[in-house]
MIDOSE-1310 file (N, C-alpha, C; in nm, 2 decimals, decimal comma, always signed):
residues 243
xxxx	+2,81/+2,72/+4,49/+2,61/+2,84/+4,58/+2,55/+2,84/+4,41; +2,41/+2,83/+4,46/+2,33/+2,82/+4,36/+2,30/+2,99/+4,27; +2,36/+3,07/+4,23/+2,31/+3,19/+4,20/+2,14/+3,22/+4,27; +2,09/+3,38/+4,28/+2,03/+3,37/+4,36/+1,91/+3,37/+4,29
xxxx	+1,90/+3,41/+4,15/+1,77/+3,43/+4,04/+1,79/+3,27/+3,98; +1,87/+3,16/+4,09/+1,74/+3,00/+4,05/+1,70/+2,96/+4,16; +1,66/+3,03/+4,25/+1,55/+2,99/+4,36/+1,44/+3,03/+4,31; +1,31/+2,97/+4,40/+1,23/+2,97/+4,34/+1,14/+3,10/+4,38
xxxx	+1,10/+3,17/+4,32/+1,01/+3,39/+4,35/+0,92/+3,37/+4,43; +0,98/+3,41/+4,53/+0,86/+3,41/+4,67/+0,72/+3,50/+4,64; +0,80/+3,65/+4,54/+0,69/+3,76/+4,53/+0,73/+3,89/+4,43; +0,68/+3,93/+4,41/+0,68/+3,96/+4,20/+0,66/+4,12/+4,20
xxxx	+0,69/+4,25/+4,24/+0,61/+4,32/+4,15/+0,63/+4,36/+4,06; +0,58/+4,39/+3,98/+0,55/+4,39/+3,78/+0,47/+4,55/+3,70; +0,54/+4,64/+3,73/+0,53/+4,85/+3,67/+0,44/+4,79/+3,77; +0,47/+4,83/+3,94/+0,42/+4,87/+4,03/+0,34/+5,04/+4,02
xxxx	+0,27/+5,12/+4,06/+0,28/+5,26/+4,01/+0,20/+5,29/+4,20; +0,16/+5,42/+4,24/+0,08/+5,44/+4,38/+0,05/+5,59/+4,33; -0,04/+5,67/+4,31/-0,03/+5,80/+4,29/-0,21/+5,82/+4,44; -0,20/+5,91/+4,46/-0,24/+5,97/+4,53/-0,32/+6,14/+4,53
xxxx	-0,40/+6,22/+4,49/-0,41/+6,33/+4,59/-0,38/+6,35/+4,62; -0,30/+6,58/+4,63/-0,23/+6,58/+4,75/-0,28/+6,78/+4,69; -0,27/+6,82/+4,85/-0,28/+6,93/+4,82/-0,21/+7,06/+4,75; -0,08/+6,98/+4,73/+0,08/+7,09/+4,73/+0,05/+7,09/+4,56
xxxx	+0,07/+7,24/+4,53/+0,05/+7,24/+4,40/+0,24/+7,27/+4,33; +0,34/+7,14/+4,43/+0,46/+7,15/+4,33/+0,41/+6,99/+4,22; +0,34/+6,92/+4,32/+0,33/+6,80/+4,28/+0,19/+6,83/+4,14; +0,23/+6,71/+4,03/+0,16/+6,72/+3,95/+0,03/+6,74/+3,88
xxxx	+0,01/+6,84/+3,88/-0,16/+6,90/+3,88/-0,21/+6,84/+3,98; -0,16/+6,82/+4,06/-0,20/+6,77/+4,29/-0,24/+6,63/+4,24; -0,11/+6,55/+4,20/-0,11/+6,44/+4,24/+0,01/+6,40/+4,22; +0,01/+6,31/+4,31/+0,11/+6,26/+4,38/+0,18/+6,10/+4,35
xxxx	+0,29/+6,14/+4,28/+0,30/+6,03/+4,18/+0,41/+5,97/+4,32; +0,42/+5,84/+4,43/+0,47/+5,85/+4,56/+0,60/+5,71/+4,44; +0,51/+5,57/+4,42/+0,60/+5,48/+4,27/+0,52/+5,55/+4,18; +0,63/+5,49/+4,11/+0,64/+5,45/+3,91/+0,66/+5,35/+3,84
xxxx	+0,62/+5,26/+3,86/+0,67/+5,18/+3,71/+0,76/+5,01/+3,79; +0,74/+5,04/+3,95/+0,84/+4,99/+4,03/+0,88/+4,80/+4,00; +0,91/+4,75/+3,91/+0,94/+4,61/+3,87/+1,06/+4,52/+3,96; +1,05/+4,44/+3,96/+1,12/+4,36/+4,08/+1,16/+4,17/+4,11
xxxx	+1,22/+4,09/+4,16/+1,16/+3,97/+4,19/+1,22/+3,94/+4,32; +1,14/+3,88/+4,40/+1,26/+3,89/+4,53/+1,23/+3,70/+4,55; +1,35/+3,63/+4,57/+1,37/+3,51/+4,58/+1,34/+3,44/+4,70; +1,33/+3,32/+4,68/+1,30/+3,25/+4,91/+1,45/+3,25/+4,89
xxxx	+1,47/+3,27/+5,00/+1,60/+3,26/+5,16/+1,63/+3,38/+5,11; +1,64/+3,47/+5,02/+1,71/+3,61/+5,02/+1,67/+3,73/+5,08; +1,80/+3,78/+5,17/+1,73/+3,89/+5,18/+1,79/+4,01/+5,05; +1,69/+4,14/+5,08/+1,69/+4,21/+4,97/+1,62/+4,36/+5,02
xxxx	+1,78/+4,42/+5,03/+1,72/+4,53/+5,09/+1,71/+4,63/+4,99; +1,64/+4,75/+5,04/+1,55/+4,85/+5,03/+1,65/+4,98/+5,05; +1,71/+5,08/+4,97/+1,80/+5,19/+4,98/+1,73/+5,34/+4,94; +1,79/+5,43/+4,99/+1,68/+5,57/+4,94/+1,70/+5,68/+5,03
xxxx	+1,64/+5,80/+4,98/+1,67/+5,88/+5,16/+1,47/+5,92/+5,16; +1,48/+5,98/+5,28/+1,35/+5,96/+5,31/+1,23/+6,02/+5,24; +1,11/+5,96/+5,23/+0,96/+6,01/+5,09/+1,03/+5,96/+4,98; +1,08/+5,87/+4,94/+1,03/+5,82/+4,85/+0,98/+5,69/+4,78
xxxx	+0,96/+5,62/+4,89/+0,80/+5,53/+4,88/+0,93/+5,43/+4,93; +0,94/+5,40/+5,00/+1,04/+5,27/+5,03/+0,92/+5,18/+5,11; +0,87/+5,29/+5,23/+0,80/+5,21/+5,30/+0,67/+5,21/+5,24; +0,59/+5,28/+5,17/+0,47/+5,20/+5,06/+0,54/+5,11/+4,98
xxxx	+0,64/+5,12/+4,91/+0,65/+4,96/+4,89/+0,68/+4,86/+5,01; +0,71/+4,84/+5,10/+0,65/+4,72/+5,21/+0,50/+4,74/+5,25; +0,43/+4,83/+5,26/+0,33/+4,85/+5,28/+0,19/+4,74/+5,14; +0,26/+4,80/+5,03/+0,20/+4,70/+4,88/+0,27/+4,60/+4,94
xxxx	+0,43/+4,53/+4,92/+0,43/+4,39/+4,91/+0,28/+4,30/+5,05; +0,26/+4,35/+5,15/+0,18/+4,36/+5,24/+0,05/+4,30/+5,25; -0,04/+4,40/+5,07/-0,11/+4,42/+5,09/-0,21/+4,51/+5,19; -0,16/+4,60/+5,26/-0,13/+4,72/+5,31/-0,21/+4,85/+5,27
xxxx	-0,15/+4,82/+5,13/-0,18/+4,91/+5,06/-0,24/+4,89/+4,90; -0,31/+4,90/+4,80/-0,33/+4,86/+4,69/-0,29/+4,93/+4,57; -0,20/+4,98/+4,52/-0,15/+4,95/+4,40/-0,24/+5,04/+4,32; -0,20/+5,20/+4,24/-0,28/+5,19/+4,18/-0,26/+5,17/+4,04
xxxx	-0,17/+5,11/+3,99/-0,16/+4,99/+3,85/-0,09/+4,88/+3,83; -0,02/+4,78/+3,85/+0,03/+4,74/+3,79/-0,02/+4,61/+3,93; +0,09/+4,45/+3,94/+0,01/+4,38/+3,97/+0,14/+4,36/+4,09; +0,14/+4,29/+4,20/+0,20/+4,20/+4,32/+0,17/+4,07/+4,30
xxxx	+0,27/+3,99/+4,26/+0,18/+3,85/+4,32/+0,28/+3,83/+4,43; +0,23/+3,68/+4,48/+0,27/+3,61/+4,60/+0,27/+3,45/+4,58; +0,30/+3,38/+4,57/+0,38/+3,23/+4,57/+0,26/+3,19/+4,69; +0,18/+3,10/+4,61/+0,07/+3,10/+4,67/+0,09/+2,97/+4,84
xxxx	-0,01/+3,03/+4,90/+0,04/+2,92/+5,00/+0,12/+3,03/+5,14; +0,20/+3,10/+5,11/+0,28/+3,21/+5,18/+0,24/+3,30/+5,21; +0,26/+3,34/+5,27/+0,23/+3,42/+5,49/+0,39/+3,59/+5,43; +0,28/+3,64/+5,45/+0,40/+3,76/+5,45/+0,38/+3,91/+5,58
xxxx	+0,47/+3,97/+5,66/+0,47/+4,02/+5,69/+0,53/+4,15/+5,76; +0,48/+4,25/+5,76/+0,52/+4,37/+5,76/+0,55/+4,45/+5,96; +0,74/+4,41/+5,97/+0,71/+4,52/+6,10/+0,73/+4,64/+6,11; +0,72/+4,68/+6,12/+0,71/+4,84/+6,18/+0,64/+4,90/+6,28
xxxx	+0,68/+5,00/+6,34/+0,67/+5,05/+6,46/+0,50/+4,98/+6,51; +0,46/+4,91/+6,54/+0,32/+4,90/+6,61/+0,19/+4,87/+6,47; +0,23/+4,83/+6,38/+0,12/+4,91/+6,28/+0,07/+4,77/+6,32; -0,08/+4,81/+6,33/-0,22/+4,72/+6,30/-0,23/+4,63/+6,43
xxxx	-0,10/+4,70/+6,57/-0,21/+4,72/+6,75/-0,34/+4,76/+6,78; -0,35/+4,69/+6,85/-0,47/+4,75/+6,89/-0,46/+4,82/+7,02; -0,42/+4,91/+7,08/-0,36/+5,02/+7,15/-0,43/+4,96/+7,26; -0,56/+4,97/+7,30/-0,63/+4,89/+7,44/-0,60/+4,77/+7,46
xxxx	-0,60/+4,65/+7,37/-0,51/+4,52/+7,45/-0,38/+4,53/+7,42; -0,34/+4,41/+7,49/-0,24/+4,41/+7,62/-0,16/+4,37/+7,50; -0,01/+4,41/+7,51/+0,14/+4,33/+7,45/+0,07/+4,14/+7,39; +0,05/+4,10/+7,52/+0,01/+3,94/+7,46/-0,15/+3,89/+7,41
xxxx	-0,23/+4,01/+7,38/-0,31/+3,97/+7,29/-0,33/+3,97/+7,15; -0,21/+4,11/+7,17/-0,20/+4,18/+7,00/-0,06/+4,06/+7,00; -0,01/+4,03/+7,04/+0,12/+3,89/+7,00/+0,02/+3,81/+6,95; -0,07/+3,69/+7,01/-0,17/+3,65/+6,96/-0,26/+3,63/+6,85
xxxx	-0,34/+3,74/+6,83/-0,39/+3,78/+6,71/-0,31/+3,78/+6,61; -0,14/+3,89/+6,63/-0,06/+3,85/+6,50/-0,09/+3,77/+6,49; +0,00/+3,69/+6,59/+0,07/+3,52/+6,53/-0,03/+3,47/+6,43; -0,20/+3,45/+6,49/-0,30/+3,45/+6,45/-0,32/+3,46/+6,30
xxxx	-0,32/+3,59/+6,29/-0,31/+3,63/+6,13/-0,19/+3,62/+6,05; -0,14/+3,56/+6,10/+0,01/+3,53/+6,00/-0,04/+3,36/+6,02; -0,14/+3,25/+5,98/-0,16/+3,16/+6,00/-0,12/+3,13/+6,07; -0,08/+3,12/+6,25/-0,10/+3,00/+6,34/-0,27/+3,04/+6,34
xxxx	-0,26/+2,87/+6,41/-0,35/+2,80/+6,49/-0,35/+2,87/+6,64; -0,48/+2,90/+6,65/-0,47/+2,97/+6,85/-0,37/+2,86/+6,90; -0,38/+2,74/+6,89/-0,31/+2,66/+6,97/-0,13/+2,71/+6,97; -0,12/+2,70/+6,87/+0,00/+2,76/+6,78/+0,06/+2,89/+6,86
xxxx	-0,05/+2,94/+6,81/-0,03/+3,12/+6,89/+0,05/+3,16/+7,02; -0,04/+3,03/+7,08/-0,06/+3,02/+7,18/+0,08/+2,97/+7,31; +0,15/+2,86/+7,22/+0,23/+2,86/+7,24/+0,38/+2,88/+7,23; +0,32/+3,03/+7,15/+0,47/+3,13/+7,09/+0,48/+3,21/+7,27
xxxx	+0,36/+3,24/+7,34/+0,40/+3,32/+7,40/+0,45/+3,37/+7,47; +0,52/+3,25/+7,55/+0,59/+3,26/+7,65/+0,75/+3,30/+7,59; +0,74/+3,28/+7,46/+0,86/+3,28/+7,43/+0,90/+3,46/+7,39; +0,78/+3,49/+7,34/+0,77/+3,67/+7,30/+0,78/+3,73/+7,34
xxxx	+0,71/+3,74/+7,53/+0,76/+3,79/+7,60/+0,91/+3,75/+7,70; +1,00/+3,65/+7,65/+1,14/+3,64/+7,69/+1,18/+3,71/+7,60; +1,15/+3,69/+7,52/+1,25/+3,77/+7,40/+1,26/+3,91/+7,36; +1,15/+3,98/+7,38/+1,08/+4,08/+7,35/+1,14/+4,21/+7,51
xxxx	+1,13/+4,13/+7,63/+1,18/+4,16/+7,77/+1,11/+4,28/+7,79; +0,94/+4,21/+7,78/+0,89/+4,37/+7,83/+0,79/+4,33/+7,96; +0,87/+4,28/+8,03/+0,84/+4,12/+8,16/+0,68/+4,22/+8,22; +0,67/+4,23/+8,25/+0,44/+4,27/+8,33/+0,43/+4,33/+8,23
xxxx	+0,50/+4,42/+8,15/+0,48/+4,50/+8,09/+0,36/+4,44/+7,97; +0,39/+4,34/+7,95/+0,36/+4,21/+7,81/+0,21/+4,20/+7,88; +0,16/+4,24/+7,98/+0,04/+4,24/+8,01/-0,06/+4,34/+8,00; +0,05/+4,45/+7,96/-0,09/+4,62/+8,00/-0,11/+4,63/+7,78
xxxx	-0,20/+4,72/+7,85/-0,25/+4,77/+7,69/-0,19/+4,81/+7,66; -0,12/+4,78/+7,50/+0,01/+4,87/+7,45/+0,00/+4,97/+7,44; -0,16/+5,05/+7,40/-0,06/+5,25/+7,39/-0,08/+5,25/+7,56; -0,03/+5,16/+7,66/+0,14/+5,21/+7,71/+0,25/+5,27/+7,69
xxxx	+0,27/+5,15/+7,61/+0,42/+5,09/+7,59/+0,42/+5,24/+7,45; +0,58/+5,27/+7,53/+0,70/+5,36/+7,41/+0,68/+5,32/+7,25; +0,75/+5,40/+7,20/+0,80/+5,34/+7,05/+0,87/+5,20/+7,04; +0,99/+5,15/+7,16/+1,07/+5,05/+7,17/+1,03/+4,98/+7,20
xxxx	+0,89/+5,00/+7,32/+0,84/+4,87/+7,34/+0,74/+4,81/+7,23; +0,71/+4,86/+7,16/+0,60/+4,83/+7,02/+0,72/+4,79/+6,95; +0,80/+4,85/+6,90/+0,90/+4,76/+6,84/+0,98/+4,63/+6,88; +1,00/+4,60/+6,98/+1,03/+4,51/+7,03/+0,91/+4,45/+7,02
xxxx	+0,82/+4,41/+7,02/+0,76/+4,33/+7,08/+0,69/+4,31/+6,87; +0,67/+4,43/+6,79/+0,64/+4,38/+6,67/+0,74/+4,32/+6,61; +0,87/+4,31/+6,66/+0,98/+4,22/+6,55/+0,98/+4,07/+6,67; +0,94/+4,08/+6,81/+0,97/+3,96/+6,81/+0,84/+3,89/+6,75
xxxx	+0,76/+3,93/+6,75/+0,64/+3,82/+6,75/+0,59/+3,79/+6,53; +0,69/+3,88/+6,47/+0,71/+3,87/+6,34/+0,81/+3,75/+6,30; +0,92/+3,74/+6,44/+1,07/+3,68/+6,38/+1,01/+3,53/+6,42; +0,91/+3,55/+6,53/+0,96/+3,43/+6,66/+0,78/+3,32/+6,58
xxxx	+0,73/+3,44/+6,46/+0,55/+3,35/+6,46/+0,60/+3,24/+6,28; +0,71/+3,30/+6,20/+0,79/+3,22/+6,15/+0,67/+3,25/+6,03; +0,69/+3,35/+6,01/+0,58/+3,40/+5,85/+0,70/+3,34/+5,72; +0,68/+3,36/+5,62/+0,68/+3,28/+5,51/+0,82/+3,44/+5,49
xxxx	+0,70/+3,57/+5,49/+0,87/+3,63/+5,42/+0,82/+3,73/+5,51; +0,99/+3,79/+5,61/+0,95/+3,92/+5,68/+1,01/+4,08/+5,60; +0,85/+4,14/+5,61/+0,92/+4,26/+5,59/+0,92/+4,39/+5,66; +1,08/+4,40/+5,71/+1,11/+4,53/+5,81/+1,15/+4,62/+5,73
xxxx	+1,10/+4,71/+5,82/+1,13/+4,91/+5,83/+1,16/+4,94/+5,96; +1,30/+4,93/+5,96/+1,37/+5,02/+6,08/+1,35/+4,95/+6,16; +1,33/+4,83/+6,17/+1,26/+4,75/+6,36/+1,41/+4,76/+6,39; +1,58/+4,71/+6,26/+1,68/+4,69/+6,40/+1,74/+4,81/+6,43
xxxx	+1,71/+4,92/+6,39/+1,73/+5,13/+6,49/+1,70/+5,11/+6,54; +1,62/+5,03/+6,55/+1,49/+5,13/+6,75/+1,53/+5,00/+6,84; +1,53/+5,13/+6,90/+1,55/+5,10/+7,06/+1,70/+5,02/+7,12; +1,76/+5,00/+7,25/+1,86/+5,07/+7,27/+1,97/+4,96/+7,23
xxxx	+2,03/+4,97/+7,27/+2,18/+4,90/+7,21/+2,18/+4,76/+7,26; +2,18/+4,74/+7,36/+2,14/+4,58/+7,39/+2,06/+4,53/+7,30; +1,88/+4,55/+7,26/+1,79/+4,46/+7,19/+1,84/+4,47/+7,09; +1,87/+4,59/+7,03/+1,97/+4,62/+6,89/+2,04/+4,52/+6,79
xxxx	+2,17/+4,48/+6,93/+2,20/+4,30/+6,87/+2,19/+4,21/+6,84; +2,04/+4,21/+6,98/+1,98/+4,10/+7,02/+1,95/+4,07/+6,90; +1,83/+4,19/+6,83/+1,73/+4,18/+6,72/+1,80/+4,15/+6,63; +1,96/+4,19/+6,56/+2,06/+4,19/+6,46/+2,07/+4,03/+6,44
xxxx	+2,17/+3,98/+6,57/+2,16/+3,86/+6,58/+2,05/+3,78/+6,56; +1,95/+3,76/+6,61/+1,84/+3,71/+6,59/+1,79/+3,75/+6,45; +1,84/+3,78/+6,39/+1,78/+3,81/+6,20/+1,90/+3,76/+6,15; +2,03/+3,73/+6,17/+2,09/+3,67/+6,12/+2,11/+3,54/+6,16
xxxx	+2,10/+3,50/+6,24/+2,08/+3,32/+6,21/+1,96/+3,26/+6,13; +1,85/+3,37/+6,13/+1,70/+3,28/+6,05/+1,74/+3,37/+5,89; +1,88/+3,46/+5,91/+1,91/+3,43/+5,73/+1,98/+3,35/+5,64; +2,02/+3,31/+5,82/+2,10/+3,15/+5,77/+1,98/+3,05/+5,78
xxxx	+1,87/+3,03/+5,85/+1,83/+2,90/+5,77/+1,74/+2,94/+5,69; +1,61/+2,95/+5,65/+1,49/+2,96/+5,60/+1,43/+3,08/+5,50; +1,46/+3,17/+5,62/+1,38/+3,37/+5,61/+1,39/+3,35/+5,47; +1,29/+3,48/+5,47/+1,30/+3,57/+5,32/+1,31/+3,66/+5,39
xxxx	+1,34/+3,78/+5,35/+1,36/+3,89/+5,42/+1,34/+4,02/+5,30; +1,24/+4,12/+5,31/+1,31/+4,23/+5,33/+1,29/+4,38/+5,38; +1,43/+4,48/+5,37/+1,51/+4,57/+5,48/+1,52/+4,63/+5,44; +1,41/+4,78/+5,48/+1,44/+4,87/+5,46/+1,53/+4,92/+5,60
xxxx	+1,61/+5,01/+5,57/+1,66/+5,06/+5,63/+1,82/+5,25/+5,62; +1,83/+5,28/+5,67/+1,94/+5,40/+5,65/+2,01/+5,31/+5,69; +2,09/+5,22/+5,78/+2,22/+5,18/+5,88/+2,32/+5,10/+5,72; +2,39/+5,19/+5,67/+2,42/+5,12/+5,52/+2,48/+5,01/+5,61
xxxx	+2,60/+4,99/+5,72/+2,68/+4,89/+5,77/+2,56/+4,78/+5,81; +2,40/+4,76/+5,88/+2,31/+4,73/+5,83/+2,30/+4,61/+5,68; +2,28/+4,73/+5,62/+2,21/+4,70/+5,51/+2,34/+4,55/+5,45; +2,47/+4,65/+5,45/+2,61/+4,57/+5,39/+2,61/+4,38/+5,44
xxxx	+2,58/+4,37/+5,60/+2,58/+4,29/+5,63/+2,49/+4,19/+5,66; +2,41/+4,26/+5,63/+2,27/+4,13/+5,64/+2,23/+4,15/+5,48; +2,20/+4,22/+5,36/+2,18/+4,18/+5,23/+2,26/+4,11/+5,13; +2,17/+4,04/+5,08/+2,22/+3,93/+4,96/+2,19/+4,05/+4,85
xxxx	+2,14/+4,16/+4,86/+2,11/+4,22/+4,68/+2,02/+4,31/+4,80; +2,06/+4,46/+4,67/+1,97/+4,55/+4,78/+1,94/+4,68/+4,64; +1,82/+4,68/+4,65/+1,79/+4,76/+4,53/+1,72/+5,00/+4,63; +1,80/+5,07/+4,52/+1,85/+5,12/+4,57/+1,66/+5,28/+4,50
xxxx	+1,60/+5,31/+4,57/+1,45/+5,34/+4,51/+1,52/+5,57/+4,52; +1,50/+5,61/+4,43/+1,54/+5,74/+4,36/+1,40/+5,83/+4,32; +1,34/+5,87/+4,36/+1,16/+5,92/+4,33/+1,05/+5,88/+4,23; +1,11/+5,78/+4,34/+0,99/+5,68/+4,31/+1,01/+5,57/+4,20
xxxx	+1,13/+5,54/+4,19/+1,18/+5,47/+4,07/+1,28/+5,33/+4,09; +1,30/+5,21/+4,09/+1,45/+5,19/+4,09/+1,55/+5,26/+4,05; +1,62/+5,29/+4,13/+1,76/+5,36/+4,05/+1,86/+5,28/+4,00; +1,88/+5,16/+4,13/+1,97/+5,09/+4,09/+1,96/+4,91/+4,17
xxxx	+2,01/+4,81/+4,11/+1,98/+4,73/+4,22/+2,11/+4,63/+4,14; +2,11/+4,54/+4,28/+2,23/+4,43/+4,22/+2,33/+4,39/+4,41; +2,45/+4,34/+4,32/+2,52/+4,36/+4,47/+2,55/+4,43/+4,58; +2,52/+4,48/+4,67/+2,53/+4,51/+4,81/+2,62/+4,60/+4,77
xxxx	+2,74/+4,58/+4,79/+2,84/+4,66/+4,87/+2,86/+4,78/+4,69; +2,88/+4,74/+4,59/+2,78/+4,78/+4,46/+2,69/+4,92/+4,47; +2,58/+4,83/+4,55/+2,50/+4,97/+4,49/+2,51/+5,04/+4,63; +2,55/+5,03/+4,72/+2,56/+5,11/+4,87/+2,70/+5,23/+4,74
xxxx	+2,81/+5,18/+4,71/+2,89/+5,24/+4,73/+2,83/+5,34/+4,56; +2,79/+5,30/+4,50/+2,67/+5,41/+4,40/+2,60/+5,53/+4,52; +2,52/+5,53/+4,57/+2,40/+5,57/+4,71/+2,50/+5,66/+4,73; +2,63/+5,62/+4,78/+2,70/+5,69/+4,87/+2,73/+5,83/+4,80
xxxx	+2,86/+5,80/+4,65/+2,87/+5,90/+4,60/+2,77/+6,00/+4,57; +2,63/+5,96/+4,50/+2,51/+5,99/+4,46/+2,48/+6,12/+4,59; +2,49/+6,08/+4,70/+2,44/+6,12/+4,83/+2,58/+6,26/+4,84; +2,66/+6,24/+4,83/+2,77/+6,34/+4,87/+2,80/+6,48/+4,73
xxxx	+2,74/+6,40/+4,64/+2,76/+6,46/+4,52/+2,60/+6,53/+4,51; +2,54/+6,55/+4,60/+2,40/+6,61/+4,66/+2,42/+6,67/+4,76; +2,55/+6,70/+4,80/+2,54/+6,78/+4,96/+2,52/+6,87/+4,93; +2,51/+6,99/+5,01/+2,47/+7,09/+4,98/+2,66/+7,13/+5,07
xxx	+2,74/+7,27/+4,93/+2,80/+7,30/+5,02/+2,83/+7,41/+5,03; +2,97/+7,37/+5,16/+2,94/+7,51/+5,19/+2,98/+7,64/+5,16; +2,94/+7,77/+5,22/+2,98/+7,95/+5,12/+3,09/+7,91/+5,12
């Protein structure tokens, strides 16, 4: 079996930083530094995990990779001709349009022709288990329904890089198991994935490598079990002690 680093690079972040002005005086002269010079490479067919506490920049990294946010400095390079899709809770869905119309638009934005996108719709409706709600406006959906639609649309329309933000942690136990099985099947194929999650067991089961983000920087990166163990030790060390 070849090393991951022997594979072609799908995406590279090079010294990426993102800052914005904020009202809190606790920030650096009113500037919040979300990411501070993050660099890494994502390899073809790899599943890369990203872990860290809330607010450390994990979701921001995904949005930069997806092209939704532009970094303050540094650069993001994607392999020419490749597509990426960010799975989040209905990110980018148009509330007044039906699930069907949103799935059609999402598939086309991910590179499918209208004919190809239409061919995916029945499978998307069936897998997402939305039933008649597939024809209803997305603004009537619960967060779980939006997550199922977003996950299914990206999974079944075959983007090159799948950016997953906690989607497998949302929804009932039945769909969670179904989504994880579908992801594992895709991972065993040709899918390249970046997976943000607080669920250590999912990260351990799904991810080849893992990056630990702390205070906007990469604290550790490498073999998933090793990074998870270091992260767990850090959480325990910083856990408030009882009086």
